[in-house]
BAVEX-180806 format. One record per residue (C-alpha): residue in one letter; y, x, z. Coordinates in steps of 0.2 Angstrom, whole numbers, plus 5000, padded with zeros to 4 digits. Layout:
resn:north:east:up
A:Y:X:Z
...
END
This chain:
resn:north:east:up
X:4900:5202:5118
X:4889:5209:5104
X:4893:5226:5096
X:4890:5228:5078
X:4890:5246:5071
X:4894:5247:5053
X:4896:5260:5039
X:4914:5264:5041
X:4928:5269:5043
X:4938:5253:5044
X:4942:5244:5028
X:4924:5246:5020
X:4914:5232:5012
X:4902:5235:5026
X:4915:5229:5038
X:4919:5214:5028
X:4900:5210:5028
X:4899:5213:5047
X:4913:5201:5050
X:4905:5188:5039
X:4889:5189:5049
X:4899:5187:5065
X:4908:5172:5058
X:4892:5164:5054
X:4885:5168:5071
X:4900:5160:5080
X:4899:5172:5095
X:4911:5185:5101
X:4908:5202:5093
X:4916:5220:5093
X:4915:5230:5077
X:4911:5248:5078
X:4914:5259:5063
X:4903:5275:5061
X:4903:5288:5048
X:4886:5286:5040
X:4872:5273:5038
X:4860:5284:5048
X:4873:5284:5062
X:4875:5265:5062
X:4856:5263:5064
X:4855:5277:5077
X:4868:5267:5087
X:4856:5252:5088
X:4841:5263:5092
X:4850:5272:5106
X:4858:5256:5113
X:4876:5260:5110
X:4877:5245:5098
X:4868:5228:5098
X:4867:5227:5079
X:4871:5237:5063
X:4877:5231:5046
X:4873:5242:5032
X:4872:5240:5013
X:4854:5239:5005
X:4856:5237:4987
X:4869:5234:4973
X:4867:5224:4957
X:4874:5238:4947
X:4868:5254:4955
X:4852:5248:4963
X:4845:5253:4980
X:4856:5262:4993
X:4845:5277:4996
X:4853:5282:5013
X:4848:5265:5020
X:4831:5265:5013
X:4827:5282:5019
X:4834:5279:5036
X:4825:5263:5039
X:4808:5271:5034
X:4808:5284:5048
X:4812:5285:5067
X:4811:5270:5078
X:4808:5254:5069
X:4823:5242:5067
X:4822:5224:5061
X:4832:5215:5048
X:4838:5198:5055
X:4850:5193:5042
X:4856:5197:5024
X:4872:5193:5015
X:4877:5195:4997
X:4895:5201:4995
X:4904:5200:4978
X:4912:5217:4975
X:4929:5219:4967
X:4939:5235:4970
X:4957:5240:4973
X:4965:5257:4968
X:4977:5263:4981
X:4990:5277:4979
X:5004:5284:4990
X:5021:5276:4988
X:5030:5284:4974
X:5014:5288:4964
X:5013:5281:4947
X:4997:5280:4936
X:5003:5295:4926
X:5004:5305:4941
X:4985:5303:4946
X:4975:5318:4944
X:4961:5314:4957
X:4952:5298:4961
X:4941:5297:4976
X:4928:5285:4982
X:4910:5283:4987
X:4898:5287:4973
X:4892:5269:4971
X:4910:5263:4970
X:4915:5276:4957
X:4900:5271:4946
X:4906:5253:4946
X:4923:5257:4939
X:4919:5271:4927
X:4925:5261:4912
X:4941:5255:4920
X:4945:5273:4926
X:4942:5280:4908
X:4954:5267:4901
X:4968:5267:4914
X:4967:5284:4922
X:4959:5295:4909
X:4966:5312:4915
X:4960:5309:4933
X:4945:5319:4940
X:4933:5308:4951
X:4928:5315:4968
X:4914:5308:4979
X:4918:5303:4998
X:4907:5297:5011
X:4914:5279:5010
X:4928:5270:5001
X:4939:5270:5016
X:4937:5288:5018
X:4944:5290:5001
X:4959:5280:5007
X:4961:5291:5022
X:4961:5306:5010
X:4975:5298:4999
X:4985:5295:5015
X:4983:5313:5020
X:4987:5320:5003
X:4969:5326:4998
X:4968:5314:4983
X:4980:5305:4972
X:4971:5288:4972
X:4956:5279:4980
X:4945:5266:4974
X:4942:5254:4990
X:4938:5237:4996
X:4954:5226:4995
X:4955:5225:5014
X:4959:5243:5015
X:4976:5240:5008
X:4980:5230:5024
X:4975:5245:5035
X:4982:5260:5027
X:5001:5264:5022
X:4997:5265:5003
X:5002:5256:4988
X:4991:5245:4977
X:4990:5252:4960
X:4978:5240:4954
X:4967:5226:4961
X:4952:5215:4956
X:4945:5231:4947
X:4926:5231:4942
X:4917:5235:4926
X:4904:5221:4929
X:4913:5205:4935
X:4899:5198:4945
X:4893:5214:4954
X:4886:5210:4971
X:4880:5221:4986
X:4867:5215:4998
X:4869:5220:5016
X:4857:5219:5031
X:4861:5214:5049
X:4848:5225:5059
X:4843:5224:5078
X:4830:5232:5089
X:4813:5223:5086
X:4809:5207:5094
X:4823:5196:5087
X:4814:5189:5072
X:4823:5173:5067
X:4812:5157:5066
X:4806:5152:5049
X:4818:5141:5039
X:4809:5137:5023
X:4821:5149:5014
X:4816:5166:5020
X:4813:5183:5014
X:4801:5197:5022
X:4804:5215:5019
X:4791:5229:5022
X:4789:5248:5017
X:4772:5254:5013
X:4765:5272:5011
X:4750:5273:5000
X:4737:5287:4996
X:4744:5296:4981
X:4727:5301:4974
X:4719:5284:4976
X:4718:5275:4958
X:4725:5258:4958
X:4731:5257:4976
X:4748:5249:4971
X:4739:5237:4959
X:4728:5232:4974
X:4742:5228:4985
X:4751:5218:4972
X:4735:5208:4969
X:4734:5204:4988
X:4751:5196:4987
X:4747:5187:4971
X:4731:5180:4979
X:4741:5173:4993
X:4754:5165:4982
X:4767:5177:4987
X:4782:5179:4975
X:4788:5198:4975
X:4806:5198:4973
X:4809:5217:4974
X:4800:5233:4973
X:4808:5251:4975
X:4800:5268:4977
X:4807:5282:4987
X:4799:5300:4988
X:4792:5306:5004
X:4802:5321:5010
X:4794:5337:5006
X:4779:5329:4998
X:4781:5330:4979
X:4772:5315:4970
X:4770:5304:4985
X:4781:5289:4988
X:4786:5275:5000
X:4786:5257:4992
X:4799:5245:4998
X:4794:5227:4995
X:4804:5211:4997
X:4794:5195:4996
X:4798:5176:4998
X:4792:5169:5014
X:4791:5172:5033
X:4779:5182:5043
X:4775:5166:5054
X:4768:5158:5038
X:4749:5160:5037
X:4750:5165:5019
X:4763:5179:5022
X:4753:5184:5038
X:4737:5186:5028
X:4746:5195:5014
X:4754:5208:5026
X:4737:5210:5035
X:4729:5214:5018
X:4743:5226:5014
X:4740:5235:5031
X:4722:5237:5026
X:4727:5245:5009
X:4741:5256:5014
X:4741:5272:5024
X:4756:5265:5034
X:4765:5248:5033
X:4781:5246:5042
X:4788:5228:5045
X:4807:5228:5041
X:4810:5209:5045
X:4808:5191:5041
X:4825:5183:5039
X:4835:5168:5031
X:4839:5172:5012
X:4857:5173:5009
X:4856:5160:4995
X:4846:5148:5006
X:4836:5143:4991
X:4819:5136:4997
X:4803:5146:4994
X:4791:5138:4982
X:4774:5138:4988
X:4760:5137:4975
X:4746:5124:4978
X:4732:5130:4989
X:4744:5141:4999
X:4753:5129:5010
X:4752:5130:5029
X:4741:5114:5028
X:4729:5122:5016
X:4727:5137:5027
X:4724:5126:5042
X:4711:5116:5032
X:4702:5132:5027
X:4701:5139:5044
X:4694:5122:5051
X:4681:5122:5037
X:4676:5140:5041
X:4674:5137:5059
X:4663:5122:5056
X:4652:5132:5045
X:4650:5146:5058
X:4646:5133:5071
X:4632:5126:5060
X:4641:5110:5057
X:4641:5100:5041
X:4657:5106:5031
END
């Protein structure tokens, strides 16, 4: 039985994502809620869990910095899957609480940011308060710490609270992307619809180093789907760059591109090659297919051996 640690407590979108991963896998799983993203990753690193499910980015609020920072340091982990989860919220209150009674609304900061307009229109007198997770807010309402909580809809089935509103979101098509992470060595085989993630640290005082790295990707026909920067702790003006690109490390063009990035960067950490959630096949430009790379290698070896190319 595989244990999946997730950013909890029970009733979070991370739990919903973890259960979706498990359903797709078809095996038997045990779900282990932990208080923070770093603790979910630590559970895999120390062997107390087999896998971790954590949020990576949201289409409204951008990257989840806690996940980015935790993946970039300590023992490496490897993403073996991603899932895109549509995000709609419920607002929960204690029984007997009416909308006019709500003076405090609590949730995770990313959740609060996605319902700002709704709160201003429907609960204009309420103060918003940040919690470590959406479910922690529900627990706080249950315990009398807050009047209302913005949560994942599943929380309504787990806590003795009343649904004040549901299907709440300022942006109707908001999506959060989640990673399923394992210890290194479980890279899924290429499917033709894959994504690869890495994190690079570059010399801050070297002119054009980021442009050089992006050029290496372009020369190998790599489509860069995401780039994010995060500051290095305690080193003002120095950054890590998180890159997502179409393709699998097993493909020659991706392997060559990553080798080139390794030469350019001070440090390059492989975060995984895994099937894309949307299963859209990767488009490979002419001259960059596996067959093109194999033909080029054959030509080069013949020239080196003094044979007619």
